[in-house]
C-alpha positions as CSV (number, residue, x, y, z in Angstrom):
1,M,-41.7,19.8,6.2
2,S,-41.3,18.3,2.8
3,K,-38.1,16.4,2.0
4,I,-36.4,16.8,-1.4
5,D,-35.0,13.7,-3.2
6,F,-32.6,14.8,-5.8
7,T,-32.6,11.4,-7.6
8,K,-36.3,12.3,-8.4
9,E,-35.9,16.1,-8.9
10,L,-33.0,15.4,-11.3
11,R,-34.4,12.2,-12.7
12,Q,-32.7,12.7,-16.1
13,L,-29.3,12.4,-14.4
14,Y,-30.2,9.4,-12.2
15,A,-32.5,7.2,-14.3
16,P,-30.9,6.4,-17.7
17,P,-32.1,3.5,-19.7
18,T,-30.6,0.0,-19.2
19,G,-30.5,-1.1,-22.8
20,D,-28.6,1.6,-24.6
21,F,-26.7,4.8,-24.0
22,A,-28.5,8.1,-23.6
23,V,-27.1,11.6,-24.1
24,V,-27.7,14.1,-21.3
25,D,-26.6,17.6,-20.7
26,V,-25.4,17.7,-17.1
27,P,-25.6,21.2,-15.5
28,P,-22.9,22.5,-13.1
29,L,-23.4,20.9,-9.7
30,H,-21.7,21.3,-6.3
31,Y,-20.1,18.3,-4.5
32,L,-18.2,17.3,-1.5
33,M,-15.0,15.7,-3.0
34,L,-12.1,13.6,-1.8
35,D,-9.3,12.2,-4.0
36,G,-7.4,9.0,-3.7
37,A,-5.9,6.0,-5.5
38,G,-5.8,2.2,-5.3
39,N,-8.2,-0.7,-5.1
40,P,-11.5,0.5,-3.6
41,N,-12.0,-3.0,-2.1
42,T,-8.7,-3.0,-0.1
43,A,-7.4,0.6,0.1
44,P,-7.9,2.1,3.6
45,A,-7.9,5.5,2.0
46,Y,-11.1,4.7,0.1
47,T,-13.0,3.5,3.1
48,A,-11.9,6.6,5.0
49,A,-12.9,8.9,2.2
50,V,-16.4,7.5,2.0
51,E,-16.8,7.7,5.8
52,T,-15.7,11.4,5.8
53,L,-17.9,12.3,2.9
54,Y,-21.0,10.9,4.6
55,A,-20.2,12.5,7.9
56,I,-20.0,15.9,6.4
57,A,-22.9,15.4,4.1
58,Y,-25.2,14.4,6.9
59,R,-24.0,17.2,9.2
60,A,-24.8,19.7,6.4
61,K,-28.2,18.2,5.9
62,F,-29.1,18.6,9.6
63,I,-27.9,22.2,9.7
64,S,-30.0,22.8,6.6
65,K,-33.1,21.2,8.2
66,G,-32.7,22.8,11.6
67,E,-31.7,26.3,10.6
68,L,-33.0,26.8,7.1
69,G,-36.1,24.6,7.3
70,R,-35.0,22.8,4.1
71,D,-34.8,19.0,4.4
72,Y,-33.5,16.6,1.7
73,V,-32.4,13.1,1.2
74,V,-28.6,12.9,1.2
75,P,-27.8,12.0,-2.4
76,P,-26.0,8.7,-3.3
77,L,-22.2,8.3,-3.4
78,E,-20.6,9.1,-6.7
79,G,-17.1,8.6,-8.1
80,L,-14.8,9.8,-10.9
81,W,-12.3,7.1,-12.0
82,W,-9.2,7.2,-14.2
83,A,-5.9,5.4,-14.9
84,E,-2.9,5.8,-17.1
85,D,-4.2,2.9,-19.2
86,M,-8.0,3.0,-19.3
87,R,-8.0,-0.7,-20.4
88,S,-7.6,-1.4,-16.7
89,F,-11.3,-0.6,-16.5
90,T,-12.6,-2.4,-19.6
91,S,-10.6,-5.6,-19.7
92,A,-7.9,-6.2,-17.1
93,R,-9.8,-4.6,-14.2
94,D,-6.5,-3.8,-12.5
95,K,-7.9,-1.9,-9.6
96,R,-4.5,-1.2,-8.0
97,S,-3.8,1.2,-10.8
98,W,-7.1,3.2,-10.4
99,S,-7.3,6.8,-9.2
100,W,-10.5,8.2,-7.9
101,T,-12.5,11.2,-6.7
102,M,-15.3,10.1,-4.4
103,M,-18.1,12.7,-4.0
104,I,-21.6,13.5,-2.8
105,L,-23.9,16.1,-4.3
106,L,-24.8,19.1,-2.3
107,P,-27.9,21.3,-2.7
108,E,-27.2,24.7,-4.1
109,W,-28.3,26.4,-0.8
110,I,-25.5,24.7,1.1
111,T,-23.1,27.7,1.3
112,P,-19.4,27.8,2.1
113,A,-20.3,28.9,5.6
114,I,-22.6,25.9,6.2
115,Y,-19.9,23.6,4.8
116,A,-17.3,25.1,7.1
117,R,-19.6,24.7,10.1
118,A,-20.3,21.1,9.2
119,C,-16.6,20.4,9.0
120,E,-16.0,22.1,12.3
121,D,-18.7,20.0,14.0
122,V,-17.4,16.8,12.6
123,A,-13.8,17.7,13.5
124,R,-14.8,18.3,17.2
125,K,-16.4,14.8,17.4
126,R,-14.2,12.5,15.4
127,A,-11.4,14.6,13.6
128,P,-11.0,12.5,10.5
129,A,-7.4,12.6,9.3
130,N,-8.4,13.3,5.7
131,L,-10.7,16.2,6.6
132,P,-8.2,18.8,5.5
133,A,-8.2,17.2,2.0
134,L,-11.9,17.5,1.7
135,R,-13.3,20.2,-0.6
136,M,-16.6,21.6,-1.7
137,E,-16.3,22.2,-5.4
138,A,-18.5,22.9,-8.5
139,Y,-18.2,20.3,-11.2
140,C,-19.5,20.8,-14.7
141,E,-19.6,17.8,-17.1
142,G,-21.9,19.2,-19.8
143,L,-22.7,16.7,-22.6
144,A,-22.4,13.1,-21.5
145,A,-23.4,9.6,-22.5
146,Q,-24.8,7.4,-19.7
147,I,-26.5,4.0,-19.1
148,M,-27.9,2.1,-16.1
149,H,-25.8,-0.9,-15.2
150,I,-27.6,-3.7,-13.3
151,G,-25.4,-6.1,-11.6
152,P,-22.0,-6.4,-9.9
153,Y,-19.4,-3.6,-10.4
154,D,-17.0,-6.1,-11.9
155,D,-19.4,-6.8,-14.7
156,E,-19.2,-3.2,-16.0
157,G,-16.2,-4.0,-18.3
158,P,-18.1,-5.1,-21.4
159,T,-20.5,-2.2,-21.3
160,L,-17.6,0.3,-21.0
161,A,-15.7,-1.4,-23.8
162,R,-18.8,-1.1,-26.0
163,L,-19.2,2.5,-25.1
164,H,-15.6,3.5,-25.9
165,G,-14.9,1.1,-28.7
166,E,-18.2,1.2,-30.6
167,W,-20.9,3.6,-29.5
168,L,-18.8,6.8,-29.2
169,P,-17.1,6.4,-32.6
170,Q,-20.3,5.3,-34.3
171,H,-22.1,8.4,-33.1
172,G,-19.3,10.9,-33.8
173,Y,-18.2,11.5,-30.2
174,A,-15.0,11.4,-28.3
175,E,-14.3,11.2,-24.5
176,N,-14.2,14.6,-22.8
177,G,-13.6,13.9,-19.1
178,K,-13.3,11.2,-16.4
179,H,-15.4,8.1,-16.2
180,H,-18.2,8.8,-13.7
181,E,-20.2,6.3,-11.6
182,I,-23.3,6.9,-9.4
183,Y,-24.1,4.2,-6.9
184,L,-27.8,4.0,-6.4
185,S,-27.7,0.7,-4.4
186,D,-26.1,0.0,-1.1
187,P,-23.7,-2.9,-1.6
188,R,-24.2,-3.9,2.1
189,R,-27.9,-4.6,1.5
190,A,-28.5,-5.2,-2.2
191,A,-27.8,-8.5,-3.9
192,P,-24.9,-8.1,-6.4
193,S,-27.2,-9.1,-9.3
194,K,-29.6,-6.3,-8.5
195,M,-27.3,-3.4,-7.8
196,R,-28.0,-0.3,-9.9
197,T,-25.1,2.0,-11.0
198,V,-25.2,4.9,-13.4
199,L,-22.2,4.8,-15.8
200,R,-21.5,8.2,-17.3
201,Q,-18.9,9.5,-19.7
202,P,-18.6,13.2,-20.6
203,I,-18.3,13.5,-24.4
204,R,-17.7,16.0,-27.2
205,A,-18.3,16.0,-30.9
206,R,-15.3,14.7,-32.9
């Protein structure tokens, strides 16, 4: 049985250049999603959200493999981020003020019925308190600018400042949605200097 890796199947979404911003048209995709707020390094809700997302994502994968004969690599963790003052991302890095939606991509053949079964199976074994807040939802970003960030998360500020303060106005674009990050490296295993993160911003013509 072959195993699909969506980071390779959708390479245009997961492998932007490192030196400059690239424009991509992101199609509608389905995700597992959980919302929260606060510093991701210290907020218990963030850790709980990630654990629940992975529990359901892997259960859905095993149902798909066992019953549909369709195997795949569970895609990387992603996050939508926003705050009342977006300067908290580019300069102050005040993580206490951040709100987020953490999410994991689902293949198109994971139906609501499979999702419901995965939730029921996980609930029987561990019953995460945040499971009722989990949802499977289509998300459509459309036109977006993105770049590959290499290094620690806290070094993203200058790149984001350049995107919003220089690149977007110079190219005739404006923001059109929430800041999006895709975490291609496992921070528990990768050296901070080598971590790869896709930084994406939905855009529209001014």
